[in-house]
C-alpha positions as CSV (number, residue, x, y, z in Angstrom):
1,X,-4.1,26.7,-2.2
2,X,-6.4,24.2,-0.8
3,X,-5.0,21.2,1.1
4,X,-4.9,17.9,-0.5
5,X,-7.6,15.5,0.7
6,X,-6.5,13.1,3.4
7,X,-5.9,9.5,2.3
8,X,-5.5,6.6,4.5
9,X,-4.4,2.9,4.0
10,X,-7.1,0.5,5.0
11,X,-6.2,-2.9,6.6
12,X,-7.6,-5.1,3.8
13,X,-5.6,-3.4,1.0
14,X,-2.8,-5.8,2.1
15,X,-4.7,-8.5,3.8
16,X,-3.1,-10.2,6.7
17,X,-0.6,-7.3,7.4
18,X,0.4,-6.7,11.0
19,X,-0.6,-3.3,12.4
20,X,3.0,-2.2,12.8
21,X,4.0,-3.2,9.3
22,X,0.8,-1.5,8.0
23,X,1.9,1.8,9.6
24,X,5.4,1.6,8.3
25,X,4.3,0.7,4.9
26,X,1.7,3.4,4.7
27,X,4.4,6.0,5.9
28,X,6.9,4.8,3.1
29,X,4.2,4.8,0.5
30,X,3.2,8.4,1.2
31,X,-0.2,8.1,2.9
32,X,-1.4,10.6,5.4
33,X,-3.1,8.1,7.7
34,X,-3.9,4.5,8.4
35,X,-7.0,2.7,9.1
36,X,-6.3,-0.2,11.6
37,X,-8.3,-3.3,12.4
38,X,-8.2,-3.0,16.3
39,X,-11.4,-4.8,16.9
40,X,-10.7,-8.5,16.3
41,X,-13.1,-10.4,14.2
42,X,-11.6,-13.8,14.8
43,X,-10.9,-14.5,11.1
44,X,-8.2,-17.2,10.4
45,X,-5.0,-15.9,9.2
46,X,-5.8,-12.3,10.4
47,X,-3.7,-10.5,13.0
48,X,-5.9,-10.2,16.2
49,X,-4.9,-6.7,17.4
50,X,-6.5,-6.8,20.8
51,X,-5.3,-3.6,22.2
52,X,-7.5,-3.8,25.3
53,X,-5.7,-6.8,26.5
54,X,-2.2,-6.4,24.7
55,X,-0.7,-3.3,26.2
56,X,2.7,-4.0,24.6
57,X,1.2,-3.9,21.2
58,X,-0.8,-0.7,22.0
59,X,2.4,1.0,23.1
60,X,4.3,-0.2,20.0
61,X,1.4,1.2,17.7
62,X,1.4,4.4,19.5
63,X,5.2,4.8,19.1
64,X,5.0,3.9,15.4
65,X,2.3,6.4,14.7
66,X,4.4,9.1,16.6
67,X,7.6,8.2,14.7
68,X,6.0,8.2,11.3
69,X,3.7,11.3,11.9
70,X,0.8,9.3,10.5
71,X,-2.7,9.8,11.8
72,X,-5.0,7.0,12.9
73,X,-8.1,7.9,10.8
74,X,-10.4,5.0,12.0
75,X,-10.6,1.6,13.6
76,X,-12.6,-1.3,12.5
77,X,-14.8,-3.3,12.6
78,X,-17.9,-3.0,14.7
79,X,-20.4,-5.7,13.3
80,X,-24.0,-5.5,14.6
81,X,-25.5,-9.0,14.9
82,X,-27.5,-10.8,17.5
83,X,-24.7,-13.1,18.6
84,X,-22.0,-10.4,18.9
85,X,-21.3,-7.9,21.7
86,X,-22.7,-4.4,21.8
87,X,-20.3,-3.1,24.3
88,X,-17.2,-1.6,22.6
89,X,-16.3,1.1,25.2
90,X,-12.8,-0.6,25.9
91,X,-11.9,-0.8,22.2
92,X,-13.1,2.7,21.6
93,X,-11.1,4.0,24.4
94,X,-8.0,2.5,23.1
95,X,-8.6,3.7,19.6
96,X,-9.2,7.2,20.8
97,X,-6.0,7.2,22.9
98,X,-4.2,6.5,19.7
99,X,-5.9,9.5,18.0
100,X,-8.8,7.7,16.0
101,X,-11.8,9.9,15.3
102,X,-13.8,7.4,13.5
103,X,-15.2,3.9,13.8
104,X,-16.2,1.6,10.9
105,X,-19.4,-0.4,11.3
106,X,-21.9,-2.7,9.4
107,X,-25.3,-4.2,10.2
108,X,-25.6,-8.0,9.9
109,X,-28.6,-8.5,12.1
110,X,-31.9,-10.0,10.9
111,X,-34.0,-7.8,13.2
112,X,-34.3,-4.1,12.6
113,X,-35.4,-3.1,16.1
114,X,-32.4,-5.0,17.6
115,X,-30.1,-3.0,15.0
116,X,-31.6,0.3,15.9
117,X,-31.3,-0.4,19.7
118,X,-27.7,-1.7,19.3
119,X,-26.5,1.4,17.2
120,X,-28.1,3.7,19.8
121,X,-25.9,2.0,22.5
122,X,-22.8,1.8,20.2
123,X,-23.1,5.6,19.2
124,X,-23.6,6.6,22.8
125,X,-20.4,4.7,23.7
126,X,-18.4,6.2,20.8
127,X,-19.6,9.7,21.8
128,X,-17.9,9.3,25.2
129,X,-14.7,9.1,23.2
130,X,-15.6,11.8,20.6
131,X,-15.8,9.1,17.9
132,X,-18.0,9.0,14.8
133,X,-19.5,5.8,13.9
134,X,-19.6,5.2,10.1
135,X,-22.2,2.9,8.8
136,X,-21.2,0.8,5.7
137,X,-23.4,-1.4,3.5
138,X,-21.3,-4.3,2.2
139,X,-23.1,-6.3,-0.6
140,X,-23.2,-9.3,1.6
141,X,-24.6,-7.7,4.8
142,X,-28.1,-7.2,5.8
143,X,-28.5,-3.7,4.3
144,X,-26.8,-3.3,1.0
145,X,-28.0,0.1,-0.5
146,X,-27.9,3.8,0.4
147,X,-31.6,3.9,1.0
148,X,-31.4,1.2,3.6
149,X,-28.6,2.6,5.7
150,X,-30.2,6.1,5.5
151,X,-33.5,4.6,6.9
152,X,-31.5,2.9,9.7
153,X,-29.7,6.2,10.5
154,X,-33.0,8.2,10.7
155,X,-34.3,5.6,13.2
156,X,-31.3,5.6,15.3
157,X,-31.3,9.4,15.6
158,X,-27.6,9.6,16.8
159,X,-25.7,12.6,15.7
160,X,-22.5,10.8,15.4
161,X,-23.9,8.0,13.2
162,X,-22.8,8.8,9.6
163,X,-23.2,7.1,6.3
164,X,-20.0,5.4,5.0
165,X,-19.8,4.8,1.3
166,X,-17.6,2.2,-0.3
167,X,-17.3,2.9,-4.0
168,X,-17.7,-0.8,-4.9
169,X,-20.9,-1.3,-2.9
170,X,-22.3,2.1,-4.3
171,X,-21.6,0.8,-7.8
172,X,-23.3,-2.7,-7.2
173,X,-26.3,-1.0,-5.5
174,X,-26.7,1.3,-8.5
175,X,-26.7,4.3,-6.1
176,X,-26.5,7.4,-8.1
177,X,-24.9,10.9,-7.6
178,X,-28.6,12.2,-7.6
179,X,-29.6,9.7,-4.6
180,X,-26.5,11.1,-2.7
181,X,-27.2,14.7,-3.4
182,X,-30.9,14.1,-2.2
183,X,-29.6,13.7,1.3
184,X,-28.1,16.3,3.7
185,X,-24.4,16.4,3.3
186,X,-24.0,16.3,7.0
187,X,-25.3,12.8,7.0
188,X,-22.1,11.4,5.2
189,X,-18.8,10.2,6.8
190,X,-15.7,8.7,5.4
191,X,-15.3,7.1,2.0
192,X,-13.8,3.8,0.9
193,X,-12.0,4.3,-2.3
194,X,-11.3,1.6,-5.0
195,X,-12.6,0.7,-8.3
196,X,-14.5,-2.4,-9.7
197,X,-12.8,-4.6,-12.5
198,X,-14.3,-4.0,-15.9
199,X,-15.0,-7.8,-16.2
200,X,-16.8,-7.8,-12.8
201,X,-19.9,-9.5,-14.4
202,X,-17.8,-12.6,-15.0
203,X,-16.5,-12.8,-11.5
204,X,-18.0,-14.0,-8.2
205,X,-18.7,-10.8,-6.0
206,X,-17.1,-12.2,-2.9
207,X,-13.9,-12.8,-5.0
208,X,-14.1,-9.2,-6.3
209,X,-14.6,-7.8,-2.8
210,X,-11.7,-9.8,-1.3
211,X,-9.1,-10.1,-4.0
212,X,-9.8,-8.4,-7.2
213,X,-10.6,-4.8,-6.6
214,X,-9.1,-2.3,-9.1
215,X,-7.0,0.8,-8.9
216,X,-9.2,4.0,-8.9
217,X,-10.0,5.2,-12.3
218,X,-8.9,1.9,-14.0
219,X,-12.2,0.2,-13.6
220,X,-16.0,0.4,-14.2
221,X,-17.1,2.7,-11.5
222,X,-17.9,6.3,-12.6
223,X,-15.9,7.5,-9.6
224,X,-15.8,11.2,-10.4
225,X,-19.5,12.1,-10.4
226,X,-20.1,9.9,-7.3
227,X,-17.3,11.5,-5.4
228,X,-18.3,15.0,-6.6
229,X,-21.8,14.4,-5.0
230,X,-20.2,13.7,-1.6
231,X,-18.6,16.0,1.0
232,X,-14.9,16.3,0.5
233,X,-14.3,14.0,3.5
234,X,-11.2,11.8,4.1
235,X,-10.9,8.7,1.9
236,X,-9.5,5.3,3.0
237,X,-8.2,3.1,0.3
238,X,-9.5,-0.5,0.6
239,X,-8.2,-2.3,-2.4
240,X,-7.3,-5.9,-2.0
241,X,-5.9,-7.5,-5.1
242,X,-4.0,-10.7,-5.0
243,X,-2.5,-10.5,-8.4
244,X,-1.2,-6.9,-8.1
245,X,0.2,-7.6,-4.7
246,X,2.0,-10.6,-6.1
247,X,3.1,-8.5,-9.2
248,X,4.3,-5.2,-7.5
249,X,4.8,-6.4,-3.8
250,X,2.9,-4.9,-0.8
251,X,4.6,-1.5,-1.0
252,X,4.3,-1.3,-4.8
253,X,0.7,-2.1,-4.6
254,X,0.0,0.5,-1.9
255,X,2.0,3.1,-3.8
256,X,-0.1,2.4,-7.0
257,X,-3.3,2.6,-5.0
258,X,-2.4,6.0,-3.8
259,X,-1.0,7.5,-7.0
260,X,-4.2,6.4,-8.9
261,X,-6.4,7.7,-6.0
262,X,-4.7,11.0,-6.1
263,X,-5.4,11.5,-9.8
264,X,-9.1,10.9,-9.2
265,X,-9.3,13.1,-6.1
266,X,-7.4,15.8,-7.8
267,X,-9.9,15.8,-10.5
268,X,-12.9,15.7,-8.1
269,X,-11.5,18.4,-5.9
270,X,-10.2,20.8,-8.6
């Protein structure tokens, strides 16, 4: 019998959660892994998990992963922008020491040549620690469709730079299963799993992204054909929903995310 697909709990599913609480909650809810935000973004109200300078927190996270048996699937978030650093070696080293194999990234620069150069450097640094860099295309970032990130990937020419598909952004970009299948499967990396509310056209996109994502299979996205077009790679659930967290609690929400994701993935992987 084929192994079930690995599913991870992403940080933004329970926004503001501390890393140690995220690990414990993911274990209790039945996840295989966690996706931790260990590259601080300086956002207000967000835990700043600076593992490079906070050795005590690093050791606690390592112990929590060991005790729960959870894998650290990926760390986030590397943003490429002219005013941000391009040297992430220290953060990559700490992530790799915790067992991470992947890094999430997105391009926010206005200069393509800068982005190509920056990703070349970042991918080289990641390769030192056997990390794969996953390039996402959020609706609000510089590149917001599959063709755009694929073109950047081709210019960077780094074997450890993969295309990272978040189902919400695939839906908004109108990227089709056919467009996905037209690319070499080896070009794809991890997947962010969620759904889009059926009334999304009545709601601000930023609000949908940050606070109204829907459980997989309960919304407007044709998830099964999209996921069938992709390699059977691990999925990280990124599904913030303020109302559902209030209704079911953080643990209840995380469990419902996983239950709905498993139904979709079982159909896809059957």
